[in-house]
DSSP file (Angstrom, degrees, kcal/mol; ACC not computed):
  #  RESIDUE AA STRUCTURE BP1 BP2  ACC     N-H-->O    O-->H-N    N-H-->O    O-->H-N    TCO  KAPPA ALPHA  PHI   PSI    X-CA   Y-CA   Z-CA
    1    1 A M              0   0    0      0, 0.0     2,-0.5     0, 0.0     0, 0.0   0.000 360.0 360.0 360.0 135.1  162.1  112.6  136.3
    2    2 A H        -     0   0    0      2,-0.0     2,-0.4     0, 0.0     0, 0.0  -0.909 360.0-156.4-114.9 126.5  160.7  109.6  134.5
    3    3 A L        -     0   0    0     -2,-0.5     2,-0.4     0, 0.0     0, 0.0  -0.820   7.9-149.9-101.2 136.4  161.7  108.8  130.9
    4    4 A Q        -     0   0    0     -2,-0.4    -2,-0.0     2,-0.0     0, 0.0  -0.814  16.1-124.5-106.7 146.0  159.5  106.7  128.7
    5    5 A H    >   -     0   0    0     -2,-0.4     3,-1.3     1,-0.1     4,-0.5  -0.664  20.6-125.4 -87.7 150.5  160.8  104.5  126.0
    6    6 A P  T 3>>S+     0   0    0      0, 0.0     5,-0.8     0, 0.0     4,-0.7   0.704 107.9  66.3 -72.1 -18.8  159.1  105.3  122.5
    7    7 A Q  T 345S+     0   0    0      1,-0.2     5,-0.0     2,-0.2    -3,-0.0   0.677  84.0  74.3 -83.1  -5.9  158.2  101.6  122.1
    8    8 A Q  T <45S+     0   0    0     -3,-1.3    -1,-0.2     1,-0.2    -4,-0.0   0.947 111.0  25.0 -56.3 -55.9  155.8  101.9  125.1
    9    9 A H  T  45S-     0   0    0     -4,-0.5    -1,-0.2    -3,-0.2    -2,-0.2   0.387 109.3-113.1 -96.8   1.3  153.2  103.8  123.1
   10   10 A G  T  <5S+     0   0    0     -4,-0.7    -3,-0.2     1,-0.3     2,-0.1   0.586  72.3 135.8  80.8   6.5  154.2  102.5  119.6
   11   11 A G      < -     0   0    0     -5,-0.8    -1,-0.3     1,-0.1    -2,-0.1  -0.481  56.9-131.7 -86.1 164.4  155.3  106.1  118.5
   12   12 A G  S    S-     0   0    0      1,-0.2    -1,-0.1    -2,-0.1    -2,-0.1   0.985  75.8 -15.9 -70.1 -71.1  158.5  107.0  116.6
   13   13 A G  S >> S-     0   0    0     -7,-0.1     3,-0.7     1,-0.0     4,-0.6  -0.700  75.7 -85.5-133.2-178.4  159.9  109.8  118.7
   14   14 A P  T 34 S+     0   0    0      0, 0.0     3,-0.0     0, 0.0    -3,-0.0   0.651 123.0  53.5 -63.5 -22.5  159.0  112.2  121.3
   15   15 A G  T 34 S+     0   0    0      1,-0.2     0, 0.0     3,-0.0     0, 0.0   0.705 105.4  54.4 -88.3 -23.7  157.6  114.7  118.7
   16   16 A D  T <4 S+     0   0    0     -3,-0.7     2,-0.3     2,-0.1    -1,-0.2   0.592  89.7  92.6 -85.7 -13.3  155.2  112.2  117.1
   17   17 A E  S  < S-     0   0    0     -4,-0.6    -7,-0.0    -6,-0.1     3,-0.0  -0.592  71.7-134.5 -88.4 141.5  153.5  111.2  120.4
   18   18 A N    >   -     0   0    0     -2,-0.3     3,-1.9     1,-0.1     4,-0.2  -0.858  11.5-145.6 -88.1 120.1  150.3  112.8  121.6
   19   19 A P  T 3  S+     0   0    0      0, 0.0     3,-0.3     0, 0.0    -1,-0.1   0.741  99.3  47.2 -59.0 -22.7  150.8  113.5  125.3
   20   20 A F  T >  S+     0   0    0      1,-0.2     3,-2.4     2,-0.1     4,-0.4   0.187  75.4 114.6-105.4  12.9  147.0  112.9  125.9
   21   21 A A  G X  S+     0   0    0     -3,-1.9     3,-0.7     1,-0.3     4,-0.2   0.778  73.4  55.9 -60.7 -27.1  146.9  109.6  123.9
   22   22 A D  G 3  S+     0   0    0     -3,-0.3    -1,-0.3     1,-0.2    -2,-0.1   0.574 113.0  42.3 -82.2  -3.9  146.1  107.6  127.0
   23   23 A F  G X  S+     0   0    0     -3,-2.4     3,-1.2     1,-0.1     4,-0.3   0.287  80.7 100.5-120.6  10.3  143.0  109.8  127.7
   24   24 A M  G X  S+     0   0    0     -3,-0.7     3,-1.5    -4,-0.4     4,-0.4   0.777  71.6  69.5 -66.5 -27.7  141.6  110.2  124.1
   25   25 A W  G >  S+     0   0    0      1,-0.3     3,-0.6    -4,-0.2    -1,-0.3   0.819  94.4  59.1 -68.3 -22.9  138.9  107.5  124.9
   26   26 A M  G X  S+     0   0    0     -3,-1.2     3,-1.5     1,-0.2     4,-0.5   0.670  79.9  87.9 -75.6 -14.5  137.4  110.2  127.3
   27   27 A E  G <  S+     0   0    0     -3,-1.5     3,-0.2    -4,-0.3    -1,-0.2   0.893 102.8  23.8 -58.0 -43.4  136.9  112.6  124.5
   28   28 A N  G <> S+     0   0    0     -3,-0.6     4,-2.4    -4,-0.4    -1,-0.3   0.106  90.3 110.0-106.1  24.5  133.4  111.2  123.6
   29   29 A E  H <> S+     0   0    0     -3,-1.5     4,-3.0     2,-0.2     5,-0.2   0.904  76.3  51.6 -63.4 -44.6  132.6  109.7  126.9
   30   30 A E  H  > S+     0   0    0     -4,-0.5     4,-2.2    -3,-0.2    -1,-0.2   0.929 111.8  48.0 -56.1 -52.8  129.9  112.3  127.7
   31   31 A D  H  > S+     0   0    0      2,-0.2     4,-2.1    -4,-0.2    -2,-0.2   0.902 113.3  46.5 -49.8 -49.0  128.2  111.6  124.4
   32   32 A Y  H  X S+     0   0    0     -4,-2.4     4,-2.3     1,-0.2     5,-0.3   0.948 112.9  49.9 -62.2 -47.6  128.4  107.8  124.9
   33   33 A N  H  X S+     0   0    0     -4,-3.0     4,-2.3     1,-0.2    -1,-0.2   0.879 110.9  49.3 -59.7 -38.1  127.1  108.2  128.4
   34   34 A R  H  X S+     0   0    0     -4,-2.2     4,-2.1    -5,-0.2    -1,-0.2   0.888 111.4  50.5 -71.6 -38.6  124.2  110.4  127.2
   35   35 A Q  H  X S+     0   0    0     -4,-2.1     4,-1.9     2,-0.2    -2,-0.2   0.842 111.1  46.5 -69.1 -36.8  123.3  107.9  124.5
   36   36 A V  H  X S+     0   0    0     -4,-2.3     4,-2.3     2,-0.2    -2,-0.2   0.878 112.5  51.2 -72.7 -41.5  123.3  104.9  126.9
   37   37 A E  H  X S+     0   0    0     -4,-2.3     4,-2.7    -5,-0.3    -2,-0.2   0.909 109.4  50.6 -62.0 -42.9  121.2  106.9  129.3
   38   38 A Q  H  X S+     0   0    0     -4,-2.1     4,-2.4     2,-0.2    -2,-0.2   0.930 109.8  49.2 -64.4 -45.5  118.7  107.7  126.6
   39   39 A E  H  X S+     0   0    0     -4,-1.9     4,-2.5     2,-0.2    -2,-0.2   0.862 111.4  51.7 -63.3 -35.3  118.4  104.0  125.5
   40   40 A L  H  X S+     0   0    0     -4,-2.3     4,-3.0     2,-0.2    -2,-0.2   0.958 108.4  49.2 -65.4 -45.4  117.8  103.1  129.1
   41   41 A W  H  X S+     0   0    0     -4,-2.7     4,-2.6     2,-0.2    -2,-0.2   0.923 112.7  48.9 -56.4 -44.8  115.1  105.7  129.5
   42   42 A E  H  X S+     0   0    0     -4,-2.4     4,-2.9     2,-0.2     5,-0.2   0.928 110.0  51.2 -59.8 -46.0  113.4  104.4  126.3
   43   43 A E  H  X S+     0   0    0     -4,-2.5     4,-2.7     2,-0.2     5,-0.2   0.950 112.5  45.4 -51.4 -55.2  113.7  100.8  127.6
   44   44 A E  H  X S+     0   0    0     -4,-3.0     4,-2.6     1,-0.2    -2,-0.2   0.905 112.3  52.2 -58.0 -44.0  112.1  101.7  130.9
   45   45 A F  H  X S+     0   0    0     -4,-2.6     4,-2.3     2,-0.2    -1,-0.2   0.924 111.1  45.9 -57.9 -50.0  109.4  103.7  129.1
   46   46 A L  H  X S+     0   0    0     -4,-2.9     4,-2.7     1,-0.2    -1,-0.2   0.908 111.7  52.6 -65.5 -39.1  108.5  100.8  126.8
   47   47 A E  H  X S+     0   0    0     -4,-2.7     4,-2.6    -5,-0.2     5,-0.2   0.933 110.6  47.9 -62.4 -45.2  108.5   98.4  129.8
   48   48 A R  H  X S+     0   0    0     -4,-2.6     4,-2.4    -5,-0.2    -1,-0.2   0.917 112.1  50.2 -65.1 -39.1  106.1  100.7  131.7
   49   49 A C  H  X S+     0   0    0     -4,-2.3     4,-2.4     2,-0.2    -2,-0.2   0.911 110.6  47.4 -59.2 -47.8  103.9  101.0  128.6
   50   50 A F  H  X S+     0   0    0     -4,-2.7     4,-2.2     2,-0.2    -2,-0.2   0.883 112.9  48.7 -69.0 -39.5  103.7   97.3  128.1
   51   51 A Q  H  X S+     0   0    0     -4,-2.6     4,-2.7    -5,-0.2    -2,-0.2   0.910 111.4  51.5 -66.0 -42.4  102.9   96.6  131.8
   52   52 A E  H  X S+     0   0    0     -4,-2.4     4,-2.6    -5,-0.2    -2,-0.2   0.889 110.2  48.3 -54.1 -44.1  100.3   99.3  131.7
   53   53 A M  H  X S+     0   0    0     -4,-2.4     4,-2.5     2,-0.2    -2,-0.2   0.917 111.6  48.6 -65.1 -40.0   98.8   97.7  128.7
   54   54 A L  H  X S+     0   0    0     -4,-2.2     4,-2.7     2,-0.2    -2,-0.2   0.943 112.5  48.9 -61.9 -46.8   98.9   94.2  130.3
   55   55 A D  H  X S+     0   0    0     -4,-2.7     4,-2.2     1,-0.2    -2,-0.2   0.928 112.3  49.2 -63.2 -44.0   97.2   95.6  133.5
   56   56 A E  H  X S+     0   0    0     -4,-2.6     4,-0.8     2,-0.2    -1,-0.2   0.921 113.4  45.9 -60.2 -44.3   94.4   97.4  131.4
   57   57 A E  H >X S+     0   0    0     -4,-2.5     4,-0.8     1,-0.2     3,-0.6   0.908 112.2  51.0 -69.2 -36.5   93.7   94.2  129.4
   58   58 A E  H >< S+     0   0    0     -4,-2.7     3,-1.1     1,-0.2    -1,-0.2   0.917 106.5  55.2 -62.6 -41.3   93.6   92.1  132.6
   59   59 A S  H 3< S+     0   0    0     -4,-2.2    -1,-0.2     1,-0.3    -2,-0.2   0.680 103.9  55.1 -68.6 -17.2   91.2   94.5  134.2
   60   60 A E  H << S+     0   0    0     -4,-0.8    -1,-0.3    -3,-0.6    -2,-0.2   0.687  89.9  91.6 -85.3 -18.8   88.8   94.1  131.3
   61   61 A W  S << S-     0   0    0     -3,-1.1     2,-0.7    -4,-0.8    -3,-0.0  -0.403  81.6-121.8 -73.1 151.7   88.7   90.4  131.7
   62   62 A F        +     0   0    0     -2,-0.1     3,-0.1     4,-0.0    -1,-0.1  -0.866  31.7 179.5 -95.8 117.2   85.9   88.9  134.0
   63   63 A I    >>  -     0   0    0     -2,-0.7     4,-3.8     1,-0.2     3,-1.7  -0.938  17.2-157.7-116.0 107.7   87.4   87.0  136.7
   64   64 A P  H 3> S+     0   0    0      0, 0.0     4,-2.3     0, 0.0    -1,-0.2   0.910  91.8  54.2 -53.1 -44.2   84.8   85.5  139.0
   65   65 A S  H 34 S+     0   0    0      1,-0.2     8,-0.1     2,-0.2     9,-0.0   0.702 122.1  30.6 -66.6 -15.1   87.1   85.1  142.0
   66   66 A R  H <4 S+     0   0    0     -3,-1.7    -1,-0.2     3,-0.0     4,-0.1   0.755 124.6  42.0-108.1 -35.0   88.1   88.8  141.7
   67   67 A D  H  < S+     0   0    0     -4,-3.8    -2,-0.2     2,-0.1    -5,-0.0   0.621 105.5  64.8 -98.7 -13.9   85.0   90.5  140.3
   68   68 A L  S  < S-     0   0    0     -4,-2.3     5,-0.0    -5,-0.4     0, 0.0  -0.853  90.8-102.0-105.0 149.7   82.3   88.7  142.3
   69   69 A P     >  -     0   0    0      0, 0.0     4,-2.2     0, 0.0     5,-0.2  -0.213  43.0-108.1 -54.2 151.9   81.7   88.8  146.0
   70   70 A R  H  > S+     0   0    0      1,-0.2     4,-2.1     2,-0.2     5,-0.2   0.878 118.3  49.5 -58.3 -39.9   83.0   85.6  147.7
   71   71 A Q  H  > S+     0   0    0      1,-0.2     4,-2.5     2,-0.2    -1,-0.2   0.939 111.2  48.8 -68.8 -45.5   79.5   84.2  148.3
   72   72 A A  H  > S+     0   0    0      1,-0.2     4,-2.5     2,-0.2    -2,-0.2   0.875 110.7  51.2 -68.6 -35.1   78.4   84.8  144.8
   73   73 A A  H  X S+     0   0    0     -4,-2.2     4,-2.7     2,-0.2    -1,-0.2   0.916 110.8  48.4 -62.9 -43.2   81.6   83.1  143.4
   74   74 A A  H  X S+     0   0    0     -4,-2.1     4,-2.4     2,-0.2    -2,-0.2   0.887 112.3  48.7 -66.4 -39.9   80.9   80.1  145.6
   75   75 A E  H  X S+     0   0    0     -4,-2.5     4,-2.2     2,-0.2    -2,-0.2   0.928 110.8  50.1 -69.2 -36.2   77.3   79.9  144.4
   76   76 A A  H  X S+     0   0    0     -4,-2.5     4,-2.7     1,-0.2    -2,-0.2   0.943 112.3  48.2 -61.5 -46.1   78.4   80.2  140.8
   77   77 A A  H  X S+     0   0    0     -4,-2.7     4,-2.2     1,-0.2    -1,-0.2   0.901 109.6  51.9 -64.3 -36.3   80.9   77.4  141.3
   78   78 A A  H  X S+     0   0    0     -4,-2.4     4,-1.4     2,-0.2    -1,-0.2   0.896 110.8  48.9 -65.6 -41.3   78.3   75.2  143.0
   79   79 A Q  H  < S+     0   0    0     -4,-2.2     4,-0.5     1,-0.2    -2,-0.2   0.891 110.2  51.1 -61.9 -41.0   75.9   75.8  140.0
   80   80 A L  H >< S+     0   0    0     -4,-2.7     3,-0.8     1,-0.2    -2,-0.2   0.864 107.9  51.7 -68.9 -34.1   78.6   74.9  137.5
   81   81 A N  H 3< S+     0   0    0     -4,-2.2    -1,-0.2     1,-0.2    -2,-0.2   0.858 104.8  57.8 -62.3 -32.5   79.4   71.7  139.4
   82   82 A G  T 3< S+     0   0    0     -4,-1.4    -1,-0.2    -5,-0.1     2,-0.2   0.639  89.5  92.8 -78.0 -10.1   75.7   70.7  139.2
   83   83 A L    <   +     0   0    0     -3,-0.8     2,-0.3    -4,-0.5    -3,-0.0  -0.571  52.5 175.2 -84.4 146.8   75.6   70.9  135.4
   84   84 A S        -     0   0    0     -2,-0.2     2,-0.4     2,-0.1    -2,-0.0  -0.962  20.0-141.2-145.5 166.1   76.2   67.9  133.3
   85   85 A L        +     0   0    0     -2,-0.3     2,-0.3     2,-0.0     3,-0.1  -0.912  61.9  10.8-123.6 149.7   76.2   66.7  129.7
   86   86 A G  S    S-     0   0    0     -2,-0.4     5,-0.1     1,-0.2    -2,-0.1  -0.606 116.3 -17.8  91.9-140.1   75.1   63.6  128.2
   87   87 A D  S    S+     0   0    0     -2,-0.3    -1,-0.2     3,-0.1    -2,-0.0  -0.105  90.3 129.8-103.0  33.7   73.1   60.8  129.8
   88   88 A G  S  > S-     0   0    0     -3,-0.1     4,-0.5     1,-0.1     3,-0.4   0.015  79.5 -80.9 -74.6-171.3   73.7   61.7  133.4
   89   89 A P  T  4 S+     0   0    0      0, 0.0     3,-0.4     0, 0.0     4,-0.3   0.797 126.0  58.2 -70.9 -26.1   71.1   62.0  136.1
   90   90 A A  T >4 S+     0   0    0      1,-0.2     3,-0.6     2,-0.1     4,-0.3   0.837 107.7  46.8 -69.5 -32.8   70.1   65.5  135.0
   91   91 A S  T 34 S+     0   0    0     -3,-0.4     3,-0.2     1,-0.2    -1,-0.2   0.500  92.2  77.6 -90.1  -3.6   69.3   64.5  131.5
   92   92 A S  T 3< S+     0   0    0     -4,-0.5    -1,-0.2    -3,-0.4    -2,-0.1   0.636  83.1  68.0 -81.0 -10.0   67.2   61.4  132.5
   93   93 A A  S <  S+     0   0    0     -3,-0.6    -1,-0.2    -4,-0.3    -2,-0.1   0.847  94.8  64.6 -77.4 -29.7   64.2   63.7  133.5
   94   94 A A  S    S-     0   0    0     -4,-0.3    -1,-0.0    -3,-0.2     0, 0.0  -0.796  93.3-118.4 -96.0 134.2   63.7   64.6  129.8
   95   95 A P        -     0   0    0      0, 0.0    -2,-0.1     0, 0.0    -1,-0.0  -0.313  13.1-131.1 -71.3 155.0   62.7   61.9  127.4
   96   96 A A  S    S+     0   0    0      1,-0.2    -2,-0.0    -4,-0.1    -4,-0.0   0.862  94.0  21.3 -72.6 -36.9   65.2   61.2  124.6
   97   97 A Q  S    S-     0   0    0      0, 0.0    -1,-0.2     0, 0.0     2,-0.1  -0.981  93.7-102.4-129.7 142.1   62.3   61.3  121.9
   98   98 A P        -     0   0    0      0, 0.0     3,-0.2     0, 0.0    -2,-0.0  -0.381  24.3-140.2 -63.6 138.9   58.9   63.1  122.2
   99   99 A V  S    S+     0   0    0      1,-0.3     2,-0.5    -2,-0.1     0, 0.0   0.954  88.2  21.2 -69.6 -46.9   56.2   60.6  122.8
  100  100 A S  S    S+     0   0    0     -3,-0.0     2,-0.4     2,-0.0    -1,-0.3  -0.979  72.8 178.2-125.4 125.9   53.6   62.2  120.5
  101  101 A S        -     0   0    0     -2,-0.5     0, 0.0    -3,-0.2     0, 0.0  -0.969  25.2-159.7-129.6 141.8   54.7   64.5  117.8
  102  102 A S        +     0   0    0     -2,-0.4     2,-0.2     2,-0.1    -1,-0.1   0.364  62.2 112.0 -95.7   5.4   52.5   66.3  115.2
  103  103 A L        -     0   0    0      1,-0.1    -2,-0.1     2,-0.0     3,-0.1  -0.573  66.0-134.4 -80.0 144.8   55.5   66.8  112.8
  104  104 A N    >   -     0   0    0     -2,-0.2     3,-1.9     1,-0.1    -2,-0.1  -0.850  10.1-162.5-101.1 110.6   55.6   65.0  109.6
  105  105 A P  T 3  S+     0   0    0      0, 0.0    -1,-0.1     0, 0.0    -2,-0.0   0.784  91.8  54.5 -60.3 -24.6   59.1   63.4  109.0
  106  106 A N  T 3  S+     0   0    0     -3,-0.1    -2,-0.0     2,-0.0    -3,-0.0   0.395  83.9 116.8 -87.1  -2.9   58.3   63.0  105.3
  107  107 A A  S <  S-     0   0    0     -3,-1.9     3,-0.1     1,-0.1     2,-0.1  -0.237  73.4 -97.7 -79.8 158.8   57.4   66.7  104.8
  108  108 A K        -     0   0    0      1,-0.1     2,-0.2     3,-0.0    -1,-0.1  -0.320  45.5 -92.9 -70.5 157.0   59.6   68.9  102.4
  109  109 A E        -     0   0    0      1,-0.1     2,-0.4    -2,-0.1    -1,-0.1  -0.509  42.2-113.7 -71.5 136.7   62.3   71.0  103.8
  110  110 A F        -     0   0    0     -2,-0.2    -1,-0.1    -3,-0.1    -3,-0.0  -0.641  32.6-175.8 -77.0 121.4   61.3   74.5  104.6
  111  111 A V    >   -     0   0    0     -2,-0.4     3,-1.8     3,-0.2    -3,-0.0  -0.972  26.1-125.3-120.3 117.5   62.9   77.2  102.4
  112  112 A P  T 3  S+     0   0    0      0, 0.0     3,-0.1     0, 0.0    -2,-0.0  -0.326  93.7  20.8 -67.7 143.0   62.2   80.8  103.3
  113  113 A G  T 3  S+     0   0    0      1,-0.2     2,-0.5    -2,-0.0     0, 0.0   0.359  97.3 113.8  85.7  -5.4   60.8   82.9  100.5
  114  114 A M    <   -     0   0    0     -3,-1.8     2,-0.4     2,-0.0    -1,-0.2  -0.851  58.3-141.3-104.3 133.7   59.7   79.8   98.5
  115  115 A K              0   0    0     -2,-0.5     0, 0.0     1,-0.1     0, 0.0  -0.742 360.0 360.0 -93.7 135.6   56.0   79.2   97.8
  116  116 A Y              0   0    0     -2,-0.4    -1,-0.1     0, 0.0    -2,-0.0   0.390 360.0 360.0-106.2 360.0   54.7   75.6   98.0
């Protein structure tokens, strides 16, 4: 037979002590586990919804390397590389100013609906 001292559990005497005091934390363990499990399910559900939304959004984007056949993507890349802006070799074929123009630089500005 093992006797316990009253100071071990902080109780006054043997009549004041709950014999199940060491196990009282288990009283609500099932509710706590249920709540944690519910939170984990909700978190997983939100994660799946968010990933599905990202996948759907990405599938709506046009990505040439994914959406075009390899040959068409290569041709598009070659065409883009051939484009230039400014005074490069491609723009030298077109003159900077028209040689002969029938426009009057001193004419009034056209305003729609106004009669001159």
